[in-house]
LUMSE-140558 format. One record per residue: residue number from 0; residue in one letter; x, y, z of N, C-alpha, C, O in turn. Coordinates in Angstrom, 1 decimal. Example, Ala and Ser with C-alpha at 12.3 -4.5 7.8 and 13.67 -1.06 7.14 Angstrom:
2
ATOM_k_r_n.px_n.py_n.pz_ca.px_ca.py_ca.pz_c.px_c.py_c.pz_o.px_o.py_o.pz
ATOM_0_A_13.2_-5.7_7.8_12.3_-4.5_7.8_13.2_-3.3_7.8_14.2_-3.3_8.5
ATOM_1_S_12.8_-2.2_7.1_13.7_-1.1_7.1_12.9_0.0_7.9_13.4_1.1_8.0
This chain:
142
ATOM_k_r_n.px_n.py_n.pz_ca.px_ca.py_ca.pz_c.px_c.py_c.pz_o.px_o.py_o.pz
ATOM_0_M_8.4_12.9_11.5_8.4_13.5_10.1_7.3_14.6_10.0_6.2_14.4_10.5
ATOM_1_Q_7.6_15.6_9.3_6.7_16.7_9.1_5.8_16.3_7.9_6.2_15.4_7.1
ATOM_2_Q_4.6_16.9_7.8_3.7_16.6_6.8_4.3_16.8_5.4_4.2_16.0_4.5
ATOM_3_S_5.1_17.9_5.2_5.6_18.2_3.9_6.7_17.1_3.5_6.8_16.8_2.4
ATOM_4_S_7.5_16.6_4.5_8.5_15.6_4.2_7.8_14.3_3.8_8.3_13.5_3.0
ATOM_5_I_6.7_14.0_4.5_5.9_12.8_4.1_5.4_12.8_2.7_5.6_11.9_1.9
ATOM_6_V_4.8_14.0_2.3_4.3_14.1_1.0_5.5_14.1_0.0_5.4_13.5_-1.1
ATOM_7_K_6.6_14.7_0.3_7.8_14.7_-0.6_8.3_13.3_-0.8_8.6_12.9_-1.9
ATOM_8_W_8.4_12.5_0.3_8.9_11.1_0.1_7.9_10.2_-0.6_8.3_9.4_-1.4
ATOM_9_E_6.6_10.5_-0.4_5.6_9.7_-1.1_5.7_10.0_-2.6_5.6_9.1_-3.4
ATOM_10_K_5.9_11.2_-2.9_6.0_11.6_-4.3_7.2_11.0_-5.0_7.2_10.5_-6.1
ATOM_11_R_8.3_11.0_-4.2_9.6_10.3_-4.7_9.4_8.9_-4.9_9.8_8.3_-6.0
ATOM_12_I_8.7_8.2_-4.0_8.5_6.7_-4.1_7.6_6.5_-5.3_7.9_5.5_-6.1
ATOM_13_R_6.5_7.3_-5.6_5.7_7.1_-6.7_6.4_7.3_-8.0_6.2_6.5_-9.0
ATOM_14_I_7.2_8.3_-8.1_8.0_8.6_-9.3_9.0_7.4_-9.5_9.1_7.0_-10.7
ATOM_15_S_9.7_7.0_-8.5_10.6_5.9_-8.6_10.0_4.7_-9.0_10.5_3.9_-9.9
ATOM_16_T_8.8_4.4_-8.5_8.1_3.2_-8.9_7.7_3.2_-10.4_7.9_2.2_-11.1
ATOM_17_A_7.3_4.3_-10.8_6.9_4.4_-12.3_8.1_4.3_-13.1_8.1_3.6_-14.2
ATOM_18_I_9.3_4.9_-12.7_10.5_4.7_-13.5_11.0_3.3_-13.5_11.4_2.8_-14.6
ATOM_19_I_11.0_2.7_-12.3_11.5_1.3_-12.2_10.6_0.4_-13.1_11.2_-0.5_-13.8
ATOM_20_F_9.3_0.5_-13.1_8.5_-0.4_-13.9_8.6_-0.1_-15.4_8.4_-1.0_-16.2
ATOM_21_A_8.8_1.2_-15.8_9.0_1.5_-17.2_10.3_0.8_-17.7_10.3_0.2_-18.8
ATOM_22_I_11.3_0.8_-16.9_12.6_0.2_-17.2_12.4_-1.4_-17.3_12.9_-2.0_-18.2
ATOM_23_L_11.7_-1.9_-16.3_11.5_-3.4_-16.2_10.6_-3.8_-17.4_10.9_-4.9_-18.0
ATOM_24_M_9.6_-3.0_-17.8_8.8_-3.4_-19.0_9.6_-3.4_-20.2_9.4_-4.2_-21.1
ATOM_25_M_10.5_-2.4_-20.4_11.4_-2.3_-21.6_12.3_-3.5_-21.6_12.6_-4.1_-22.6
ATOM_26_L_12.8_-3.9_-20.4_13.7_-5.1_-20.4_13.0_-6.3_-20.7_13.5_-7.3_-21.2
ATOM_27_N_11.7_-6.4_-20.3_10.9_-7.6_-20.5_10.8_-7.9_-22.0_10.6_-9.1_-22.3
ATOM_28_I_10.8_-6.9_-22.8_10.7_-7.1_-24.3_11.9_-7.9_-24.8_11.8_-8.7_-25.7
ATOM_29_Y_13.1_-7.6_-24.2_14.3_-8.1_-24.8_14.8_-9.4_-24.1_15.8_-10.0_-24.5
ATOM_30_I_14.1_-9.9_-23.1_14.5_-11.1_-22.4_13.9_-12.4_-23.2_12.8_-12.4_-23.6
ATOM_31_S_14.8_-13.4_-23.2_14.4_-14.6_-23.9_13.3_-15.3_-23.1_13.2_-15.1_-21.9
ATOM_32_E_12.6_-16.3_-23.7_11.6_-17.0_-23.1_12.2_-17.9_-21.9_11.5_-18.2_-20.9
ATOM_33_K_13.4_-18.2_-22.0_14.1_-19.1_-21.0_14.1_-18.4_-19.6_13.9_-19.0_-18.6
ATOM_34_F_14.3_-17.0_-19.6_14.4_-16.3_-18.4_13.2_-15.5_-18.1_13.1_-14.8_-17.0
ATOM_35_K_12.2_-15.5_-18.9_11.0_-14.6_-18.8_10.3_-14.9_-17.5_9.8_-14.0_-16.8
ATOM_36_T_10.1_-16.2_-17.1_9.3_-16.5_-15.8_10.1_-15.9_-14.6_9.4_-15.4_-13.7
ATOM_37_D_11.4_-16.1_-14.6_12.1_-15.6_-13.4_12.1_-14.1_-13.4_12.0_-13.5_-12.3
ATOM_38_F_12.2_-13.5_-14.6_12.1_-12.0_-14.6_10.8_-11.5_-14.2_10.8_-10.5_-13.4
ATOM_39_V_9.7_-12.1_-14.6_8.4_-11.6_-14.2_8.2_-11.9_-12.7_7.6_-11.0_-12.0
ATOM_40_F_8.7_-13.0_-12.2_8.7_-13.2_-10.7_9.4_-12.1_-10.0_8.9_-11.6_-9.0
ATOM_41_F_10.6_-11.8_-10.4_11.4_-10.7_-9.8_10.7_-9.4_-9.9_10.7_-8.6_-8.9
ATOM_42_Q_10.1_-9.1_-11.0_9.4_-7.8_-11.3_8.2_-7.7_-10.3_7.9_-6.7_-9.8
ATOM_43_T_7.4_-8.8_-10.2_6.3_-8.8_-9.3_6.7_-8.7_-7.9_6.0_-8.0_-7.1
ATOM_44_L_7.8_-9.3_-7.5_8.2_-9.2_-6.1_8.6_-7.7_-5.8_8.4_-7.3_-4.7
ATOM_45_I_9.3_-7.1_-6.7_9.6_-5.7_-6.6_8.3_-4.8_-6.4_8.3_-3.9_-5.5
ATOM_46_M_7.3_-5.1_-7.2_6.1_-4.4_-7.1_5.5_-4.6_-5.7_4.9_-3.6_-5.1
ATOM_47_Y_5.5_-5.8_-5.2_5.0_-6.1_-3.9_5.7_-5.3_-2.8_5.0_-4.7_-1.9
ATOM_48_I_7.0_-5.2_-2.9_7.8_-4.5_-1.9_7.5_-3.0_-2.0_7.3_-2.3_-0.9
ATOM_49_L_7.4_-2.4_-3.2_7.1_-1.0_-3.3_5.7_-0.7_-2.9_5.4_0.4_-2.3
ATOM_50_L_4.7_-1.6_-3.0_3.4_-1.4_-2.5_3.4_-1.4_-1.0_2.6_-0.7_-0.4
ATOM_51_F_4.2_-2.2_-0.4_4.4_-2.1_1.1_4.8_-0.7_1.5_4.2_-0.1_2.5
ATOM_52_F_5.8_-0.1_0.8_6.2_1.2_1.1_5.1_2.2_0.9_4.9_3.1_1.7
ATOM_53_Q_4.3_2.1_-0.2_3.2_3.0_-0.4_2.2_2.9_0.7_1.6_3.9_1.1
ATOM_54_M_1.9_1.7_1.1_1.0_1.5_2.2_1.4_2.3_3.5_0.6_2.9_4.2
ATOM_55_G_2.7_2.2_3.8_3.3_2.9_4.9_3.2_4.4_4.8_2.8_5.1_5.8
ATOM_56_F_3.4_4.9_3.6_3.3_6.4_3.4_1.8_6.8_3.5_1.5_7.9_4.0
ATOM_57_N_0.9_6.0_3.0_-0.5_6.3_3.2_-0.9_6.4_4.7_-1.6_7.3_5.1
ATOM_58_L_-0.4_5.5_5.5_-0.6_5.6_6.9_-0.1_6.8_7.5_-0.7_7.5_8.3
ATOM_59_L_1.2_7.1_7.2_1.8_8.3_7.7_1.1_9.6_7.3_0.9_10.5_8.1
ATOM_60_Q_0.6_9.6_6.1_-0.1_10.8_5.6_-1.5_10.9_6.4_-1.9_12.0_6.7
ATOM_61_F_-2.2_9.8_6.6_-3.4_9.8_7.3_-3.2_10.3_8.8_-4.0_11.1_9.3
ATOM_62_L_-2.1_9.8_9.4_-1.9_10.1_10.8_-1.5_11.6_10.9_-1.8_12.2_11.9
ATOM_63_S_-0.9_12.2_9.9_-0.5_13.6_10.0_-1.7_14.5_9.8_-1.7_15.7_10.3
ATOM_64_H_-2.8_14.0_9.3_-4.0_14.8_9.1_-5.0_14.6_10.2_-6.0_15.4_10.3
ATOM_65_T_-4.8_13.6_11.0_-5.8_13.2_12.0_-5.3_13.5_13.4_-4.2_13.1_13.8
ATOM_66_T_-6.2_14.1_14.3_-5.8_14.3_15.7_-6.6_13.5_16.6_-6.2_13.4_17.8
ATOM_67_N_-7.6_12.8_16.2_-8.4_11.9_17.0_-7.6_10.7_17.4_-7.2_9.9_16.5
ATOM_68_K_-7.4_10.5_18.7_-6.5_9.4_19.2_-7.1_8.0_18.9_-6.4_7.1_18.5
ATOM_69_H_-8.4_7.9_19.0_-9.0_6.6_18.8_-9.0_6.2_17.3_-8.7_5.0_17.0
ATOM_70_I_-9.2_7.1_16.4_-9.1_6.8_15.0_-7.7_6.5_14.6_-7.5_5.6_13.8
ATOM_71_R_-6.7_7.2_15.2_-5.3_6.9_14.9_-4.9_5.5_15.3_-4.3_4.8_14.6
ATOM_72_I_-5.3_5.2_16.5_-5.0_3.8_17.0_-5.7_2.7_16.2_-5.1_1.7_15.9
ATOM_73_T_-6.9_3.0_15.8_-7.6_2.0_15.0_-6.9_1.8_13.6_-6.8_0.7_13.2
ATOM_74_M_-6.5_2.9_13.0_-5.8_2.8_11.7_-4.5_2.1_11.9_-4.1_1.3_11.0
ATOM_75_I_-3.8_2.4_12.9_-2.5_1.8_13.2_-2.6_0.3_13.3_-1.9_-0.5_12.8
ATOM_76_L_-3.7_-0.1_14.1_-3.9_-1.5_14.3_-4.3_-2.2_12.9_-3.9_-3.3_12.7
ATOM_77_L_-5.2_-1.5_12.1_-5.6_-2.1_10.9_-4.4_-2.3_9.9_-4.2_-3.3_9.3
ATOM_78_Y_-3.5_-1.2_9.9_-2.4_-1.3_9.0_-1.4_-2.4_9.5_-0.8_-3.1_8.7
ATOM_79_T_-1.2_-2.5_10.8_-0.4_-3.5_11.4_-0.9_-4.9_11.0_-0.1_-5.8_10.6
ATOM_80_Y_-2.2_-5.1_11.1_-2.8_-6.4_10.8_-2.6_-6.7_9.3_-2.2_-7.8_8.9
ATOM_81_A_-2.7_-5.7_8.4_-2.6_-5.9_7.0_-1.1_-6.2_6.7_-0.8_-7.1_5.9
ATOM_82_Y_-0.2_-5.5_7.3_1.3_-5.8_7.1_1.6_-7.2_7.5_2.2_-8.0_6.7
ATOM_83_I_1.2_-7.6_8.7_1.5_-8.9_9.2_0.9_-10.0_8.4_1.5_-11.0_8.0
ATOM_84_S_-0.4_-9.9_8.1_-1.1_-10.9_7.3_-0.5_-11.0_5.9_-0.4_-12.1_5.4
ATOM_85_N_-0.2_-9.9_5.2_0.4_-9.9_3.9_1.7_-10.6_3.9_2.1_-11.4_3.0
ATOM_86_F_2.5_-10.3_4.9_3.9_-10.9_5.0_3.8_-12.4_5.3_4.5_-13.1_4.7
ATOM_87_I_2.9_-12.8_6.2_2.7_-14.2_6.4_2.2_-15.0_5.2_2.7_-16.0_4.9
ATOM_88_V_1.3_-14.4_4.5_0.8_-15.0_3.2_1.9_-15.1_2.2_2.1_-16.2_1.6
ATOM_89_L_2.7_-14.1_2.1_3.9_-14.1_1.2_4.9_-15.2_1.6_5.3_-16.0_0.7
ATOM_90_L_5.2_-15.3_2.9_6.1_-16.4_3.3_5.6_-17.8_3.1_6.3_-18.6_2.6
ATOM_91_I_4.3_-18.0_3.5_3.7_-19.3_3.3_3.7_-19.7_1.8_4.1_-20.8_1.5
ATOM_92_L_3.3_-18.8_1.0_3.2_-19.2_-0.4_4.6_-19.3_-1.1_4.7_-20.1_-2.0
ATOM_93_L_5.6_-18.5_-0.6_6.9_-18.7_-1.2_7.6_-20.0_-0.8_8.4_-20.5_-1.5
ATOM_94_I_7.3_-20.4_0.4_7.9_-21.6_1.0_7.2_-22.9_0.3_7.9_-23.9_0.1
ATOM_95_S_5.9_-22.8_0.1_5.2_-23.9_-0.5_5.6_-24.2_-1.9_6.0_-23.3_-2.6
ATOM_96_P_5.6_-25.5_-2.3_6.0_-25.9_-3.6_5.0_-25.7_-4.7_4.6_-26.6_-5.4
ATOM_97_I_4.5_-24.4_-4.9_3.6_-24.1_-5.9_4.3_-23.3_-7.0_5.4_-22.8_-6.7
ATOM_98_D_3.8_-23.3_-8.2_4.4_-22.6_-9.3_4.5_-21.1_-8.8_3.6_-20.5_-8.3
ATOM_99_S_5.7_-20.5_-9.1_6.0_-19.2_-8.6_5.0_-18.1_-9.1_4.7_-17.2_-8.4
ATOM_100_M_4.6_-18.2_-10.3_3.7_-17.2_-10.9_2.3_-17.3_-10.2_1.7_-16.3_-9.9
ATOM_101_L_1.8_-18.5_-10.0_0.6_-18.7_-9.3_0.7_-18.1_-7.9_-0.3_-17.5_-7.4
ATOM_102_V_1.8_-18.4_-7.2_2.0_-17.8_-5.9_1.9_-16.3_-5.8_1.2_-15.8_-5.0
ATOM_103_L_2.7_-15.7_-6.7_2.6_-14.2_-6.7_1.3_-13.6_-7.1_0.9_-12.6_-6.6
ATOM_104_T_0.6_-14.3_-8.0_-0.8_-13.9_-8.3_-1.7_-13.9_-7.1_-2.4_-13.0_-6.9
ATOM_105_M_-1.6_-15.0_-6.4_-2.4_-15.2_-5.2_-2.0_-14.1_-4.1_-2.9_-13.5_-3.5
ATOM_106_V_-0.7_-13.9_-3.9_-0.3_-13.0_-2.9_-0.7_-11.6_-3.3_-1.2_-10.8_-2.5
ATOM_107_L_-0.5_-11.2_-4.6_-0.9_-9.8_-5.0_-2.4_-9.6_-4.9_-2.8_-8.5_-4.6
ATOM_108_T_-3.2_-10.7_-5.2_-4.6_-10.5_-5.1_-5.0_-10.3_-3.6_-5.8_-9.4_-3.3
ATOM_109_F_-4.4_-11.1_-2.7_-4.7_-10.9_-1.3_-4.2_-9.5_-0.8_-5.0_-8.8_-0.1
ATOM_110_F_-3.1_-9.1_-1.3_-2.5_-7.8_-0.9_-3.4_-6.7_-1.4_-3.7_-5.7_-0.7
ATOM_111_T_-3.9_-6.8_-2.7_-4.7_-5.7_-3.3_-6.1_-5.6_-2.5_-6.5_-4.5_-2.2
ATOM_112_L_-6.6_-6.8_-2.2_-7.9_-6.7_-1.4_-7.7_-6.1_0.0_-8.6_-5.3_0.4
ATOM_113_S_-6.7_-6.4_0.7_-6.5_-5.8_2.0_-6.1_-4.3_1.9_-6.6_-3.5_2.7
ATOM_114_F_-5.4_-4.0_0.8_-5.1_-2.5_0.6_-6.4_-1.8_0.3_-6.6_-0.6_0.7
ATOM_115_M_-7.3_-2.4_-0.6_-8.5_-1.7_-0.9_-9.4_-1.6_0.4_-10.1_-0.5_0.5
ATOM_116_F_-9.4_-2.6_1.2_-10.1_-2.5_2.5_-9.6_-1.3_3.3_-10.4_-0.6_3.9
ATOM_117_L_-8.3_-1.2_3.4_-7.7_-0.1_4.2_-8.1_1.2_3.7_-8.4_2.2_4.4
ATOM_118_I_-8.0_1.4_2.3_-8.4_2.6_1.7_-9.8_3.0_2.0_-10.2_4.1_2.2
ATOM_119_T_-10.7_2.0_1.9_-12.1_2.2_2.2_-12.4_2.6_3.6_-13.1_3.6_3.8
ATOM_120_V_-11.7_2.0_4.6_-11.9_2.4_6.0_-11.3_3.8_6.2_-12.0_4.6_6.9
ATOM_121_E_-10.2_4.1_5.6_-9.6_5.4_5.7_-10.5_6.5_5.1_-10.7_7.5_5.7
ATOM_122_H_-11.1_6.2_4.0_-12.1_7.1_3.4_-13.3_7.4_4.3_-13.7_8.5_4.4
ATOM_123_Q_-13.8_6.3_4.9_-14.9_6.4_5.8_-14.6_7.3_7.0_-15.4_8.1_7.4
ATOM_124_F_-13.4_7.1_7.6_-12.9_7.9_8.7_-12.8_9.4_8.3_-13.2_10.2_9.0
ATOM_125_K_-12.3_9.6_7.1_-12.1_11.0_6.6_-13.5_11.6_6.4_-13.6_12.8_6.8
ATOM_126_K_-14.5_10.9_5.9_-15.8_11.5_5.8_-16.4_11.8_7.1_-17.0_12.8_7.3
ATOM_127_R_-16.2_10.9_8.1_-16.7_11.1_9.4_-16.1_12.3_10.1_-16.7_13.1_10.8
ATOM_128_I_-14.7_12.5_9.9_-14.0_13.6_10.5_-14.5_14.9_9.9_-14.7_15.9_10.5
ATOM_129_K_-14.7_14.9_8.5_-15.1_16.1_7.8_-16.6_16.5_8.3_-16.9_17.7_8.4
ATOM_130_K_-17.4_15.5_8.4_-18.8_15.7_8.9_-18.8_16.3_10.3_-19.6_17.3_10.5
ATOM_131_R_-18.0_15.8_11.2_-17.9_16.4_12.5_-17.4_17.8_12.5_-17.9_18.6_13.3
ATOM_132_A_-16.4_18.1_11.7_-15.9_19.4_11.6_-16.9_20.4_11.0_-17.0_21.5_11.5
ATOM_133_Q_-17.7_20.0_10.1_-18.8_20.8_9.5_-19.9_21.0_10.6_-20.4_22.1_10.7
ATOM_134_N_-20.2_20.0_11.3_-21.2_20.1_12.4_-20.7_21.1_13.5_-21.5_21.9_14.0
ATOM_135_S_-19.5_21.0_13.9_-19.0_21.9_14.9_-18.9_23.3_14.4_-19.1_24.2_15.2
ATOM_136_K_-18.7_23.5_13.1_-18.7_24.9_12.6_-20.1_25.5_12.6_-20.3_26.6_12.9
ATOM_137_K_-21.1_24.6_12.3_-22.5_25.0_12.3_-22.9_25.4_13.7_-23.6_26.4_13.9
ATOM_138_V_-22.5_24.6_14.7_-22.9_24.9_16.1_-22.2_26.2_16.6_-22.8_27.0_17.3
ATOM_139_S_-20.9_26.4_16.2_-20.2_27.6_16.6_-20.8_28.8_16.0_-20.6_29.9_16.5
ATOM_140_N_-21.3_28.7_14.7_-21.9_29.9_14.0_-23.2_30.3_14.6_-23.6_31.5_14.5
ATOM_141_H_-24.0_29.4_15.2_-25.3_29.7_15.7_-25.2_30.2_17.1_-26.3_30.5_17.7
């Protein structure tokens, strides 16, 4: 995929996510209390799936901007670990006989923490790459 197509698809996913949740929130107002728990469970599950897609687009965008082989491999391994661990946590909690809302709250908390960790690591790599680029420009100018 080219960089422009990655950005285009990421933008489409973000807009689609916003539209889907606007519609789901409007539907949430009109649903009776009897079905509200199931609806919120379904809504949270959709959010979880869309966040998986967003995480993938973040990785593709980072890889399209980075040429350093070691940093690319490190980020691929970190994202793979995050995907696998989040998926395992989701499966374990959905299989266990816990209240469905508690399960999704726990899963989304774990997912959010791992996603924040990935964003922090990615930001540190970007700072390091930028600093190296500035240092190489200073050396080439002198």
